[in-house]
ROZA-388936 format. One line per 3 residues: their letters; for each residue x, y, z of N, C-alpha, C. Coordinates in steps of 0.2 Angstrom, whole numbers, plus 5000, padded with zeros to 4 digits. Layout:
% residues N
A = X/Y/Z/X/Y/Z/X/Y/Z ~ ... $
% end
This chain:
% residues 418
MTI = 4999/4875/4916/5000/4880/4921/4999/4887/4918 ~ 4994/4891/4921/4993/4897/4918/4993/4903/4923 ~ 4994/4909/4921/4993/4916/4924/4987/4918/4921 $
TVT = 4982/4920/4925/4975/4923/4923/4974/4930/4925 ~ 4974/4934/4920/4973/4941/4921/4966/4943/4919 ~ 4963/4948/4923/4956/4950/4921/4956/4957/4919 $
YRI = 4954/4959/4913/4954/4965/4910/4947/4968/4909 ~ 4946/4974/4911/4939/4977/4910/4939/4982/4904 ~ 4937/4979/4899/4937/4982/4892/4931/4986/4890 $
ETP = 4933/4992/4888/4928/4997/4885/4930/4998/4878 ~ 4925/4997/4874/4926/4998/4866/4920/5000/4862 ~ 4920/5004/4857/4915/5005/4853/4914/4999/4848 $
GSV = 4918/4994/4848/4918/4989/4843/4916/4983/4847 ~ 4919/4977/4845/4917/4971/4848/4922/4969/4853 ~ 4919/4968/4859/4923/4965/4865/4927/4959/4863 $
EAM = 4923/4954/4860/4927/4948/4858/4933/4949/4854 ~ 4932/4953/4849/4938/4955/4845/4943/4958/4849 ~ 4942/4963/4853/4947/4966/4857/4950/4961/4862 $
ADK = 4947/4956/4865/4949/4951/4869/4954/4947/4865 ~ 4952/4945/4859/4957/4941/4855/4963/4945/4853 ~ 4962/4951/4852/4968/4955/4850/4973/4956/4856 $
IAS = 4970/4957/4862/4975/4957/4867/4978/4951/4868 ~ 4975/4945/4868/4978/4939/4869/4983/4937/4864 ~ 4982/4940/4858/4987/4939/4852/4993/4944/4853 $
DQS = 4991/4950/4853/4997/4955/4853/5001/4954/4859 ~ 4999/4952/4865/5003/4952/4871/5006/4945/4872 ~ 5006/4941/4867/5009/4934/4867/5013/4933/4861 $
TGT = 5010/4929/4856/5014/4927/4850/5013/4931/4844 ~ 5007/4935/4844/5005/4938/4837/5008/4945/4837 ~ 5007/4948/4830/5008/4955/4829/5003/4957/4824 $
FVQ = 5004/4963/4820/4999/4966/4816/4998/4962/4809 ~ 5003/4957/4808/5001/4953/4802/5003/4946/4804 ~ 5001/4941/4800/5003/4935/4801/5011/4934/4800 $
VPG = 5014/4930/4804/5021/4928/4803/5022/4921/4802 ~ 5027/4919/4798/5028/4912/4797/5029/4907/4803 ~ 5033/4910/4807/5035/4906/4813/5029/4905/4818 $
ETE = 5023/4909/4818/5018/4908/4823/5014/4901/4821 ~ 5017/4896/4822/5014/4889/4820/5009/4887/4826 ~ 5005/4882/4824/5000/4880/4829/5004/4877/4835 $
ELK = 5009/4874/4834/5013/4871/4839/5016/4876/4844 ~ 5018/4881/4841/5021/4887/4845/5016/4890/4849 ~ 5010/4891/4846/5004/4894/4850/5001/4890/4855 $
SRV = 5002/4883/4854/4999/4879/4859/5004/4879/4865 ~ 5010/4881/4865/5015/4881/4870/5014/4888/4874 ~ 5014/4894/4870/5015/4900/4874/5010/4906/4872 $
AAR = 5005/4904/4868/5000/4909/4866/4995/4910/4871 ~ 4993/4917/4873/4988/4918/4878/4981/4916/4875 ~ 4976/4915/4879/4970/4913/4876/4965/4916/4881 $
VVA = 4959/4918/4877/4953/4921/4881/4949/4915/4883 ~ 4948/4915/4890/4945/4909/4893/4938/4912/4896 ~ 4936/4918/4896/4929/4920/4899/4928/4927/4897 $
IRP = 4922/4929/4895/4920/4935/4894/4913/4937/4898 ~ 4913/4941/4902/4907/4943/4906/4905/4950/4905 ~ 4899/4951/4901/4897/4957/4899/4895/4962/4905 $
LDD = 4896/4968/4904/4894/4973/4909/4890/4978/4906 ~ 4887/4983/4910/4883/4988/4907/4887/4992/4903 ~ 4884/4995/4897/4888/5000/4893/4890/5006/4897 $
ASQ = 4896/5009/4894/4899/5015/4898/4895/5021/4895 ~ 4894/5026/4898/4890/5032/4896/4895/5037/4893 ~ 4901/5037/4895/4906/5041/4893/4912/5038/4891 $
PTW = 4916/5039/4886/4923/5036/4885/4928/5037/4890 ~ 4932/5033/4892/4937/5035/4897/4943/5038/4893 ~ 4944/5036/4887/4949/5040/4882/4945/5042/4876 $
PEA = 4946/5048/4874/4942/5051/4868/4944/5048/4861 ~ 4942/5042/4861/4943/5038/4854/4937/5036/4851 ~ 4931/5039/4853/4925/5037/4850/4920/5043/4850 $
RPS = 4916/5043/4845/4911/5049/4844/4906/5048/4850 ~ 4904/5054/4852/4899/5054/4858/4893/5050/4857 ~ 4891/5048/4851/4885/5044/4850/4886/5037/4850 $
TRL = 4893/5035/4850/4894/5028/4849/4893/5024/4855 ~ 4890/5018/4854/4889/5013/4859/4895/5011/4862 ~ 4897/5011/4868/4903/5009/4872/4901/5002/4875 $
ARA = 4903/4997/4873/4902/4990/4876/4907/4989/4881 ~ 4906/4986/4887/4910/4985/4892/4910/4977/4894 ~ 4915/4974/4896/4915/4968/4899/4922/4966/4902 $
DVD = 4921/4961/4907/4927/4959/4911/4929/4952/4907 ~ 4935/4952/4905/4938/4947/4901/4944/4944/4904 ~ 4944/4937/4905/4949/4933/4908/4953/4930/4902 $
IAF = 4960/4932/4903/4965/4929/4898/4970/4926/4901 ~ 4971/4920/4899/4976/4915/4902/4983/4915/4898 ~ 4988/4916/4902/4995/4916/4899/4999/4910/4902 $
PLD = 5001/4906/4897/5005/4900/4899/5011/4902/4904 ~ 5012/4899/4909/5018/4900/4913/5024/4900/4909 ~ 5024/4895/4904/5030/4895/4900/5032/4901/4896 $
AIG = 5027/4905/4895/5028/4911/4891/5031/4917/4895 ~ 5030/4916/4902/5032/4922/4906/5037/4920/4912 ~ 5036/4914/4914/5040/4912/4920/5038/4916/4926 $
TDL = 5042/4916/4931/5040/4919/4937/5044/4926/4938 ~ 5046/4929/4933/5049/4935/4933/5044/4941/4933 ~ 5044/4945/4939/5039/4950/4939/5039/4955/4934 $
AAL = 5045/4957/4932/5046/4962/4926/5043/4959/4920 ~ 5044/4952/4919/5041/4950/4913/5034/4950/4913 ~ 5031/4948/4919/5024/4948/4920/5021/4955/4919 $
MTI = 5024/4960/4922/5021/4967/4921/5022/4969/4913 ~ 5027/4967/4910/5028/4969/4903/5023/4966/4898 ~ 5023/4959/4899/5018/4955/4894/5011/4956/4896 $
AIG = 5009/4955/4902/5002/4954/4904/4999/4961/4905 ~ 5003/4966/4907/5000/4972/4909/5002/4978/4905 ~ 5008/4979/4904/5012/4985/4902/5009/4987/4894 $
GVY = 5009/4982/4890/5007/4984/4883/5000/4985/4881 ~ 4995/4983/4886/4988/4983/4884/4985/4990/4883 ~ 4988/4994/4886/4985/5001/4886/4987/5005/4879 $
SIK = 4991/5002/4876/4993/5005/4869/4989/5002/4863 ~ 4985/4997/4864/4981/4994/4859/4976/4998/4856 ~ 4975/4999/4850/4970/5003/4847/4963/4999/4847 $
GMT = 4958/5003/4847/4951/5000/4847/4947/5001/4853 ~ 4951/5003/4858/4947/5003/4865/4947/5010/4867 ~ 4942/5012/4871/4941/5018/4874/4943/5018/4882 $
GIR = 4945/5012/4884/4947/5011/4891/4948/5004/4892 ~ 4953/5003/4897/4955/4996/4899/4958/4997/4906 ~ 4956/4992/4910/4958/4992/4917/4960/4985/4919 $
VVD = 4965/4984/4923/4967/4977/4925/4964/4977/4932 ~ 4959/4972/4933/4955/4972/4939/4957/4965/4943 ~ 4960/4960/4940/4962/4954/4945/4967/4951/4941 $
MKL = 4971/4947/4945/4976/4943/4943/4977/4937/4947 ~ 4977/4931/4945/4978/4924/4948/4984/4921/4946 ~ 4989/4920/4951/4996/4917/4950/4996/4910/4952 $
PDE = 4999/4906/4949/5001/4899/4951/5005/4899/4957 ~ 5005/4893/4961/5009/4893/4966/5017/4894/4965 ~ 5019/4893/4959/5027/4894/4957/5029/4901/4960 $
FGR = 5025/4906/4959/5027/4913/4961/5028/4913/4969 ~ 5024/4909/4973/5025/4909/4980/5032/4906/4982 ~ 5034/4901/4978/5040/4898/4979/5046/4902/4976 $
AYP = 5045/4907/4972/5050/4910/4969/5052/4917/4972 ~ 5048/4919/4977/5049/4926/4980/5048/4925/4987 ~ 5052/4929/4992/5052/4928/4998/5046/4930/5002 $
GPQ = 5042/4935/5000/5036/4938/5004/5039/4942/5010 ~ 5035/4944/5014/5036/4948/5020/5041/4944/5025 ~ 5046/4948/5027/5050/4945/5032/5047/4945/5039 $
FGI = 5043/4950/5040/5040/4951/5047/5032/4951/5047 ~ 5030/4955/5042/5023/4954/5041/5018/4957/5047 ~ 5012/4954/5048/5008/4956/5053/5010/4953/5060 $
AGS = 5012/4947/5060/5014/4944/5066/5021/4947/5069 ~ 5026/4948/5065/5032/4951/5066/5031/4958/5069 ~ 5027/4962/5065/5026/4969/5067/5023/4970/5074 $
KRL = 5018/4965/5076/5015/4966/5082/5020/4963/5088 ~ 5024/4958/5086/5029/4956/5091/5034/4961/5093 ~ 5036/4965/5087/5042/4969/5089/5039/4976/5092 $
TGV = 5033/4977/5091/5030/4983/5095/5027/4981/5102 ~ 5026/4975/5103/5023/4972/5109/5016/4973/5109 ~ 5013/4975/5104/5005/4976/5104/5001/4970/5102 $
MGR = 4996/4967/5106/4992/4961/5105/4985/4963/5107 ~ 4980/4961/5103/4973/4962/5105/4971/4969/5103 ~ 4975/4973/5100/4972/4979/5097/4976/4982/5092 $
PII = 4974/4987/5088/4978/4990/5083/4984/4993/5085 ~ 4989/4993/5081/4995/4997/5083/4994/5004/5082 ~ 4995/5009/5087/4994/5016/5086/5000/5020/5084 $
GTI = 5000/5023/5078/5006/5026/5076/5005/5033/5073 ~ 5010/5037/5073/5010/5044/5071/5016/5045/5066 ~ 5015/5051/5063/5020/5054/5058/5023/5060/5060 $
VKP = 5030/5061/5060/5033/5067/5062/5030/5073/5057 ~ 5028/5078/5060/5025/5083/5057/5028/5090/5060 ~ 5030/5095/5057/5030/5096/5049/5033/5090/5046 $
ALG = 5031/5089/5040/5034/5083/5036/5041/5085/5034 ~ 5042/5091/5032/5049/5093/5030/5051/5099/5034 ~ 5057/5100/5036/5060/5106/5038/5063/5106/5045 $
LRP = 5060/5100/5049/5063/5100/5056/5070/5097/5056 ~ 5075/5100/5060/5081/5097/5060/5082/5091/5065 ~ 5087/5088/5065/5087/5082/5069/5086/5083/5077 $
HET = 5089/5088/5079/5087/5089/5087/5080/5091/5088 ~ 5077/5094/5083/5070/5096/5084/5065/5090/5083 ~ 5067/5085/5078/5063/5080/5077/5064/5075/5084 $
AEL = 5070/5075/5087/5071/5071/5093/5067/5073/5098 ~ 5066/5079/5099/5062/5083/5105/5055/5080/5104 ~ 5052/5081/5098/5045/5078/5097/5044/5071/5098 $
VGE = 5049/5067/5095/5049/5060/5097/5049/5058/5104 ~ 5053/5062/5108/5053/5061/5115/5046/5062/5118 ~ 5043/5067/5116/5036/5068/5119/5032/5062/5117 $
LIA = 5032/5060/5111/5027/5055/5108/5029/5048/5112 ~ 5035/5047/5113/5036/5040/5116/5034/5040/5123 ~ 5035/5046/5126/5032/5046/5133/5025/5045/5134 $
SGV = 5021/5047/5129/5014/5047/5129/5011/5039/5128 ~ 5015/5034/5126/5013/5028/5125/5012/5026/5117 ~ 5014/5030/5113/5013/5028/5106/5017/5022/5104 $
DFI = 5014/5018/5099/5018/5012/5097/5022/5012/5092 ~ 5021/5017/5087/5025/5017/5081/5025/5025/5079 ~ 5031/5027/5076/5032/5034/5073/5036/5032/5066 $
KDD = 5034/5037/5061/5038/5036/5056/5040/5043/5053 ~ 5045/5043/5049/5047/5049/5045/5041/5049/5039 ~ 5039/5056/5038/5035/5057/5032/5039/5054/5026 $
EKL = 5035/5051/5021/5038/5048/5015/5042/5053/5011 ~ 5041/5060/5012/5045/5065/5008/5052/5066/5011 ~ 5052/5063/5018/5059/5065/5021/5063/5059/5020 $
MSP = 5069/5060/5017/5074/5054/5016/5081/5056/5019 ~ 5085/5060/5016/5091/5063/5019/5093/5069/5016 ~ 5089/5075/5018/5090/5081/5015/5096/5084/5019 $
AYS = 5099/5089/5016/5105/5093/5019/5104/5095/5026 ~ 5097/5098/5028/5096/5100/5034/5094/5094/5040 ~ 5093/5088/5037/5092/5083/5042/5094/5076/5039 $
PLK = 5101/5075/5038/5104/5070/5035/5102/5063/5039 ~ 5101/5058/5036/5098/5052/5039/5103/5050/5045 ~ 5109/5050/5044/5114/5048/5050/5113/5052/5056 $
ERV = 5112/5059/5055/5111/5063/5061/5105/5062/5064 ~ 5099/5061/5060/5093/5060/5062/5092/5054/5066 ~ 5095/5048/5064/5096/5042/5068/5100/5043/5074 $
AAI = 5105/5046/5074/5109/5047/5080/5106/5052/5085 ~ 5101/5056/5083/5097/5060/5088/5091/5056/5091 ~ 5088/5052/5087/5082/5049/5089/5083/5042/5093 $
MPR = 5087/5038/5090/5088/5031/5093/5090/5031/5100 ~ 5094/5035/5103/5095/5035/5110/5089/5036/5114 ~ 5085/5041/5112/5078/5042/5116/5074/5035/5116 $
ILD = 5074/5032/5110/5070/5026/5109/5073/5020/5114 ~ 5079/5020/5113/5083/5014/5117/5082/5015/5125 ~ 5083/5022/5127/5083/5024/5134/5076/5022/5136 $
HEQ = 5070/5024/5132/5064/5023/5134/5063/5015/5135 ~ 5066/5011/5131/5065/5004/5131/5068/5001/5137 ~ 5074/5004/5139/5077/5002/5145/5073/5003/5151 $
KTG = 5070/5009/5152/5066/5011/5157/5059/5008/5157 ~ 5056/5006/5152/5049/5003/5152/5049/4996/5150 ~ 5053/4994/5145/5053/4988/5142/5049/4988/5135 $
KKV = 5047/4994/5133/5043/4995/5127/5048/4999/5122 ~ 5049/4995/5117/5053/4998/5111/5048/5001/5106 ~ 5047/5008/5105/5043/5011/5100/5047/5010/5093 $
MYA = 5043/5007/5089/5045/5006/5082/5045/5013/5078 ~ 5052/5015/5076/5052/5021/5072/5054/5019/5065 ~ 5051/5021/5060/5052/5020/5053/5056/5026/5050 $
FGI = 5062/5025/5048/5066/5030/5045/5066/5030/5038 ~ 5065/5035/5034/5065/5035/5027/5072/5034/5024 ~ 5073/5028/5021/5079/5026/5018/5079/5025/5010 $
SHA = 5074/5027/5007/5073/5026/5000/5079/5030/4996 ~ 5081/5027/4991/5086/5030/4987/5086/5026/4980 ~ 5087/5030/4974/5087/5027/4968/5093/5022/4966 $
DPD = 5098/5023/4970/5104/5019/4970/5103/5013/4976 ~ 5102/5007/4973/5101/5002/4978/5107/5001/4983 ~ 5113/5003/4981/5119/5002/4986/5118/5007/4991 $
EMM = 5117/5014/4989/5116/5019/4994/5110/5018/4998 ~ 5104/5015/4996/5099/5013/5000/5101/5008/5006 ~ 5105/5003/5004/5108/4998/5009/5112/5001/5014 $
RNH = 5116/5006/5012/5120/5010/5017/5116/5014/5022 ~ 5110/5016/5019/5105/5020/5023/5102/5014/5028 ~ 5100/5008/5025/5098/5003/5030/5102/5001/5035 $
DIV = 5109/5001/5034/5114/4999/5039/5115/5004/5044 ~ 5114/5010/5042/5114/5016/5048/5109/5015/5052 ~ 5103/5013/5050/5097/5012/5055/5098/5006/5059 $
AKA = 5100/5000/5056/5101/4994/5059/5106/4994/5064 ~ 5112/4997/5063/5118/4998/5068/5116/5002/5074 ~ 5112/5006/5073/5110/5011/5079/5104/5008/5083 $
GGN = 5102/5002/5081/5096/4998/5085/5089/4999/5082 ~ 5089/5002/5077/5082/5003/5074/5080/4996/5071 ~ 5073/4997/5070/5070/4990/5067/5065/4991/5061 $
CAV = 5065/4997/5058/5060/4999/5053/5062/5004/5048 ~ 5060/5004/5042/5061/5009/5037/5055/5010/5033 ~ 5055/5016/5031/5050/5018/5026/5053/5018/5019 $
INI = 5049/5014/5015/5051/5013/5007/5046/5015/5003 ~ 5048/5020/4999/5044/5023/4993/5044/5018/4987 ~ 5040/5013/4987/5040/5008/4983/5040/5009/4975 $
NSI = 5036/5014/4973/5036/5016/4966/5042/5019/4964 ~ 5045/5023/4969/5051/5027/4967/5057/5022/4966 ~ 5058/5017/4970/5064/5013/4970/5063/5007/4965 $
GFG = 5057/5005/4963/5055/5000/4958/5056/4993/4960 ~ 5054/4988/4956/5055/4981/4958/5062/4979/4960 ~ 5067/4981/4956/5073/4979/4957/5076/4981/4963 $
GMS = 5075/4988/4965/5077/4991/4971/5074/4987/4977 ~ 5067/4985/4977/5064/4982/4982/5067/4975/4983 ~ 5068/4971/4978/5071/4965/4978/5078/4965/4981 $
FLR = 5082/4969/4979/5089/4970/4981/5089/4971/4989 ~ 5084/4976/4991/5084/4977/4998/5081/4972/5002 ~ 5076/4968/5000/5073/4963/5004/5078/4957/5005 $
KRS = 5081/4956/5000/5086/4950/5001/5092/4951/5007 ~ 5093/4958/5008/5098/4959/5013/5096/4963/5019 ~ 5089/4964/5020/5086/4968/5025/5086/4964/5032 $
SLV = 5087/4968/5037/5085/4965/5044/5080/4970/5047 ~ 5077/4974/5043/5072/4979/5046/5065/4977/5043 ~ 5060/4980/5047/5053/4979/5044/5052/4984/5039 $
LHA = 5050/4982/5033/5050/4987/5028/5042/4989/5027 ~ 5041/4996/5028/5035/4999/5028/5034/5003/5021 ~ 5030/5000/5017/5029/5002/5011/5024/5008/5010 $
HRN = 5027/5014/5007/5022/5019/5005/5021/5019/4998 ~ 5015/5020/4995/5013/5019/4988/5013/5026/4985 ~ 5016/5031/4987/5015/5037/4983/5017/5037/4976 $
GWD = 5013/5039/4972/5013/5038/4964/5008/5033/4962 ~ 5005/5029/4966/5000/5024/4965/4994/5027/4961 ~ 4992/5033/4963/4986/5036/4961/4987/5037/4953 $
VLT = 4992/5038/4950/4993/5039/4943/4991/5032/4940 ~ 4991/5027/4943/4990/5021/4940/4982/5019/4941 ~ 4979/5022/4945/4972/5020/4947/4967/5025/4948 $
RHP = 4968/5031/4947/4963/5036/4949/4957/5036/4944 ~ 4958/5035/4938/4952/5034/4934/4949/5027/4934 ~ 4943/5027/4935/4940/5020/4936/4940/5016/4929 $
GAG = 4941/5019/4924/4941/5015/4918/4948/5013/4915 ~ 4953/5015/4918/4960/5014/4916/4964/5012/4922 ~ 4970/5010/4920/4975/5008/4926/4974/5001/4928 $
MDF = 4974/5001/4934/4973/4994/4938/4970/4995/4945 ~ 4967/4989/4947/4965/4989/4954/4970/4988/4959 ~ 4970/4990/4965/4975/4988/4970/4975/4981/4971 $
KVY = 4970/4977/4970/4970/4970/4971/4975/4967/4967 ~ 4977/4970/4961/4982/4967/4956/4989/4970/4958 ~ 4989/4977/4959/4996/4980/4961/4999/4977/4967 $
QQF = 4995/4976/4972/4998/4974/4979/5001/4967/4978 ~ 4999/4963/4974/5003/4956/4973/5010/4957/4972 ~ 5012/4962/4967/5019/4962/4965/5023/4963/4972 $
WRL = 5021/4968/4976/5025/4971/4981/5025/4966/4987 ~ 5020/4962/4988/5019/4957/4993/5024/4952/4992 ~ 5024/4950/4985/5029/4944/4983/5036/4947/4985 $
LGV = 5038/4953/4983/5044/4956/4984/5046/4956/4991 ~ 5041/4957/4996/5043/4957/5003/5041/4963/5007 ~ 5036/4967/5006/5035/4972/5010/5031/4969/5016 $
DQF = 5032/4973/5022/5030/4970/5028/5023/4974/5031 ~ 5024/4980/5029/5018/4985/5031/5016/4988/5025 ~ 5010/4990/5024/5008/4993/5017/5002/4998/5019 $
QIN = 5004/5004/5017/4999/5010/5018/4994/5010/5013 ~ 4987/5011/5015/4982/5010/5010/4977/5015/5011 ~ 4979/5022/5014/4974/5027/5016/4969/5024/5021 $
GIR = 4963/5027/5022/4959/5025/5027/4952/5027/5026 ~ 4948/5028/5031/4941/5030/5031/4941/5038/5031 ~ 4937/5041/5027/4936/5048/5026/4943/5051/5026 $
VKY = 4947/5050/5021/4953/5052/5020/4953/5059/5017 ~ 4959/5063/5018/4960/5069/5015/4961/5070/5008 ~ 4962/5064/5005/4963/5063/4998/4957/5061/4994 $
WEP = 4957/5059/4987/4952/5058/4983/4949/5051/4985 ~ 4952/5046/4988/4950/5039/4988/4944/5038/4992 ~ 4939/5035/4989/4933/5034/4993/4934/5028/4998 $
DES = 4930/5028/5003/4930/5023/5009/4930/5016/5006 ~ 4926/5015/5001/4925/5008/4998/4932/5005/4996 ~ 4936/5010/4993/4942/5008/4991/4947/5006/4996 $
FVS = 4947/5009/5002/4950/5007/5008/4949/5000/5010 ~ 4942/4999/5011/4940/4992/5013/4942/4987/5008 ~ 4941/4988/5002/4943/4983/4997/4950/4982/4997 $
SFK = 4955/4987/4998/4962/4986/4999/4964/4982/5005 ~ 4960/4984/5010/4961/4980/5017/4960/4973/5016 ~ 4955/4971/5012/4953/4964/5011/4958/4961/5006 $
ALT = 4960/4965/5001/4966/4962/4997/4972/4960/5001 ~ 4974/4965/5006/4980/4964/5009/4980/4958/5014 ~ 4974/4957/5017/4973/4952/5022/4971/4945/5020 $
TPL = 4970/4945/5013/4969/4938/5010/4975/4935/5007 ~ 4977/4929/5010/4984/4926/5008/4984/4925/5001 ~ 4990/4926/4998/4991/4924/4991/4993/4917/4991 $
FDP = 4997/4914/4995/4999/4907/4995/4999/4904/5002 ~ 5000/4908/5007/5001/4906/5013/4999/4912/5018 ~ 4996/4910/5024/4994/4916/5028/4999/4920/5031 $
SDC = 5006/4918/5031/5011/4922/5033/5013/4927/5028 ~ 5010/4927/5022/5012/4931/5016/5008/4938/5016 ~ 5004/4939/5022/5000/4945/5022/5004/4951/5026 $
PLP = 5005/4956/5023/5008/4962/5026/5003/4965/5031 ~ 5005/4969/5035/5001/4973/5040/4998/4979/5036 ~ 4991/4979/5036/4988/4985/5033/4989/4991/5037 $
VAG = 4990/4997/5034/4991/5003/5037/4986/5008/5035 ~ 4982/5010/5040/4977/5016/5038/4980/5022/5040 ~ 4980/5027/5035/4982/5033/5036/4979/5039/5032 $
SGQ = 4981/5045/5032/4979/5050/5028/4973/5054/5031 ~ 4974/5059/5035/4969/5063/5038/4965/5059/5044 ~ 4969/5054/5047/4966/5050/5052/4966/5054/5059 $
WGG = 4961/5053/5063/4961/5054/5070/4956/5050/5073 ~ 4955/5050/5080/4951/5045/5083/4944/5045/5080 ~ 4941/5050/5076/4935/5050/5074/4933/5044/5069 $
QAP = 4938/5042/5066/4936/5037/5061/4937/5030/5064 ~ 4939/5029/5070/4941/5022/5073/4935/5018/5073 ~ 4929/5020/5076/4923/5015/5076/4922/5013/5069 $
ETY = 4921/5017/5064/4919/5014/5057/4925/5010/5054 ~ 4931/5012/5056/4937/5008/5053/4937/5001/5057 ~ 4935/5000/5063/4935/4994/5066/4929/4990/5063 $
QRT = 4923/4993/5062/4918/4989/5060/4919/4987/5053 ~ 4922/4991/5048/4922/4989/5041/4929/4985/5039 ~ 4933/4984/5044/4938/4979/5043/4937/4973/5047 $
GRT = 4931/4971/5049/4930/4965/5052/4931/4965/5059 ~ 4931/4970/5063/4933/4970/5070/4939/4967/5072 ~ 4944/4969/5068/4951/4966/5068/4956/4970/5072 $
ADL = 4961/4967/5076/4966/4970/5078/4972/4971/5074 ~ 4972/4967/5068/4978/4967/5064/4978/4973/5059 ~ 4980/4979/5062/4980/4985/5058/4985/4990/5062 $
LYL = 4988/4994/5058/4992/4999/5060/4988/5006/5059 ~ 4986/5009/5064/4982/5015/5063/4986/5021/5064 ~ 4987/5025/5059/4992/5030/5057/4989/5037/5057 $
CGG = 4991/5041/5062/4988/5048/5062/4994/5053/5062 ~ 4994/5058/5058/4999/5063/5058/4997/5069/5061 ~ 4993/5074/5058/4991/5080/5061/4986/5078/5066 $
GIV = 4982/5072/5065/4977/5070/5070/4980/5069/5077 ~ 4986/5068/5077/4990/5068/5084/4994/5074/5086 ~ 4999/5076/5082/5003/5081/5083/5000/5088/5083 $
SHP = 4994/5088/5080/4990/5095/5081/4984/5095/5086 ~ 4985/5090/5090/4980/5090/5096/4981/5097/5100 ~ 4975/5100/5102/4976/5106/5105/4979/5106/5112 $
QGP = 4980/5100/5115/4983/5099/5121/4991/5096/5120 ~ 4992/5096/5114/4999/5093/5112/4999/5086/5110 ~ 5005/5084/5107/5005/5078/5104/5004/5072/5108 $
AAG = 5006/5072/5115/5005/5067/5119/4998/5066/5121 ~ 4994/5071/5121/4987/5071/5122/4984/5068/5115 ~ 4987/5070/5110/4984/5067/5104/4984/5060/5103 $
VRA = 4990/5057/5106/4991/5049/5106/4985/5046/5111 ~ 4985/5049/5116/4980/5047/5121/4972/5047/5118 ~ 4971/5052/5115/4965/5053/5112/4963/5048/5107 $
VQQ = 4968/5046/5103/4967/5041/5098/4966/5034/5102 ~ 4970/5033/5107/4970/5027/5111/4963/5026/5114 ~ 4960/5032/5116/4953/5032/5119/4948/5030/5114 $
AWQ = 4949/5033/5108/4944/5032/5103/4944/5025/5101 ~ 4949/5021/5101/4949/5014/5099/4946/5010/5105 ~ 4948/5012/5111/4945/5009/5117/4937/5009/5116 $
AAV = 4934/5015/5114/4927/5016/5113/4925/5012/5108 ~ 4929/5011/5102/4926/5008/5096/4926/5000/5098 ~ 4931/4998/5101/4930/4990/5103/4925/4989/5108 $
ADI = 4923/4994/5112/4918/4992/5117/4911/4994/5115 ~ 4911/4997/5108/4905/4999/5105/4901/5004/5109 ~ 4905/5009/5112/4903/5015/5115/4903/5021/5110 $
PLD = 4898/5025/5110/4899/5031/5105/4904/5035/5107 ~ 4908/5038/5103/4913/5043/5105/4911/5048/5109 ~ 4906/5051/5107/4903/5057/5112/4902/5055/5119 $
EYA = 4899/5049/5119/4898/5047/5126/4905/5045/5130 ~ 4909/5042/5127/4916/5040/5130/4920/5047/5131 ~ 4919/5052/5127/4923/5058/5128/4921/5062/5135 $
RTH = 4915/5060/5137/4913/5064/5143/4917/5062/5149 ~ 4921/5057/5150/4925/5055/5155/4933/5055/5152 ~ 4934/5057/5146/4940/5056/5143/4942/5063/5140 $
PEL = 4945/5068/5143/4946/5075/5141/4950/5075/5134 ~ 4955/5071/5133/4959/5071/5127/4955/5070/5121 ~ 4951/5064/5122/4946/5063/5116/4941/5068/5115 $
AAS = 4938/5071/5120/4934/5077/5120/4937/5083/5116 ~ 4943/5084/5118/4946/5090/5114/4948/5088/5107 ~ 4949/5082/5106/4950/5080/5099/4944/5081/5095 $
IAK = 4938/5078/5097/4932/5079/5094/4930/5086/5092 ~ 4932/5091/5097/4930/5098/5096/4934/5101/5091 ~ 4940/5099/5090/4945/5101/5085/4944/5098/5078 $
FSD = 4943/5092/5078/4944/5088/5071/4937/5085/5068 ~ 4932/5086/5072/4925/5083/5070/4923/5087/5063 ~ 4925/5092/5061/4923/5096/5055/4927/5093/5049 $
GKV = 4931/5088/5051/4935/5084/5045/4941/5088/5043 ~ 4943/5093/5046/4949/5097/5044/4954/5095/5049 ~ 4958/5090/5047/4963/5088/5051/4970/5092/5049 $
A = 4973/5095/5053/4979/5099/5052/4985/5095/5049 $
% end
């Protein structure tokens, strides 16, 4: 039984030699031969190179370890690690198969581009508690994407001011609202006071209409015990969702929370760009997301089409595919969340490039709250854009009879979402 990791190696030397060095250094070997590294030991726990697929040479080194005139060979290399050497501990997996490879001499770049785990990992970890099906059930949304928004300004609003905005948004028919990932429990808006101001409006709306808007409160904290106290504040008030800054709380924090949580866990991946922005280093989202899915995130933000940040559209599409591909079972797929500079204008292309699916949370911040006719009109404009997308009607045509969408196009079509 093995764990197979695919590395994209860039080197001025021999790819084969570098692949062998990774397999040795990251399992049984070191810089010299040691007496205890017997053939019997290596047969049990040594990593082995199982495939090398050459790629086109690199034109520039990822890291400045080669002379400009040096040929830079590239290849995708599969290395198999025996399960006996790692077990199902995700910290051990990260340490052995990923963490150490970036420090090995002789390469000008290395990127982890794929990882295949045996079924033992699926049995060792809980996975999502709610995932796609639970998120749609709790919001009451079927047959279309969940339409969500973010409280803006991201920082600075006091609890009663946030509640006023939330009241306007829930009256407009929005399905989901979240705290910005930067908002947790600052002095001007302590989580307890924010929950106390917002939840009565959500519960009152549910009593009147039967629709409970899902609100994701920011509960992240470096201390797992304090994070659980934050979780309990939300749960006791009748809330059902929380924003988790996964890179900030780490594997241990996420595991601690998931085992005790009754809330939908909405993962924000801020800090992820440090690990992936250079195409010749770091790792692909296809690899990164497996850790957090096993640990139990229910919703996963992955940017979107024509975002305000650096990430290209193709990255969103591949990330969406990764999240919606089961690891071990269809129920282990979290709900993909399209965000970052979104408004109704990206709905048609998002619908087409995600396979015309309804399994999506479409999250707009400034694209809703900065609508020229107000946040409620911003919600209606996004709803109208999705109606047009599903019906294959051009947005400009649909906007002729839908004034909120028309106003949204007039303000946001230049790509500058507030």
